[in-house]
N, C-alpha and C positions, 0 to 999 in steps of 0.2 A: 397440483402443488402450487402454493402461493408464490408469487415472484419474490426474489431476494431483494433486500434493501441494501443501499450503499451507505456505509458509515465511515465518516472521515473526521478527524480532529479539525478544529477551526483553523489551525496553522496550515494544514494541507489544503483546506478549502480556499483560504486566502491566497496561497501560492498558485493554485490553479486559476483562480479569478484574475490574477495579475499577469498571467502568461501572455505571450504574443498570441494574437487571435488565431493564427494558423496552427500553432502548437496546441492551444487550448481546444481547438476543434478536434484535433487528432486524439488528445487525451480523453475528451468526452466520448469519442467514438470507441476507444479502447475500453472505457468503463462500461459502456452499454454492452459490449461483447462479453465482458466479465460477468455481468449480471445474468446473461443468458447461459454462458458456459464458463464457470469458474475454473475449470481445468485448462483453460486456454494458455495460461502463463506457464513458465518453467518452474518446476519444483526446486526449491533451494535445499541445500544440504548443510551438514555439520551444525554449527551454532545457530543457523537460521532455519533449521528443520521445522517444517510445519507452515512455512511461509512460501509464497510463490512470487514470481517476478514476471512482468510483461514489459516488452520493449516498445517504446514510442519514440522513434527517431533516436536521438542521443540520450534520452532520459529513460529511466526505469521507474515503474510503479511497483512497489513492494506491497503485497496484501496478504490477508489471511481469509480463507474461504470457510464459512460456517454454513450449516444447513439453512439458516434464515437470512444471512447477510454476507456481504463482501466488506471486510474491514480494511481500509487503507492504513498502512503502517508508515510508509515513507514514499516520497517522490523526489527524484533528483537525478543528476548525471551519473552515468555508469561508473566513472572514475572514483566516486566517493560514496555512492548510495549504500553499498553493503556495509562499509565501516560505520557509517552514520546510523544505519539500522541497528547494528550491534550495540552501539552506544545508547541509542534510545531504549532498546529492550533492557539493557543493563540498568539504566536509570529507572525505568518503570518497575523493575523487579525490586530495586532498593526501596523505592517509595512504598510499594505494597508491603514489604517486610517491616518497614518502620511504622506504617499505619496499623499493622497487626499487633504491635506491642502493647 
């Protein structure tokens, strides 16, 4: 089986790039684990069904695992990340609906 690829929007890449070096190292280690074992994170429920979350210190990485890639959806503090993810998914769905017209 071919190794999975990591897909991340530029906004998330920039966020990781500008993190404190110790936190950045932990995030990159967690991403390497996800590429090997995408089920490592916790499965999310309800409105976020189909997504998974992995804890790195006080932040969470929300991602979607596909057979060929790990797609990062959001990265942020636990206090706000799940609401932010819902907002992002809602905006993406609206944009897809509008572009389909």
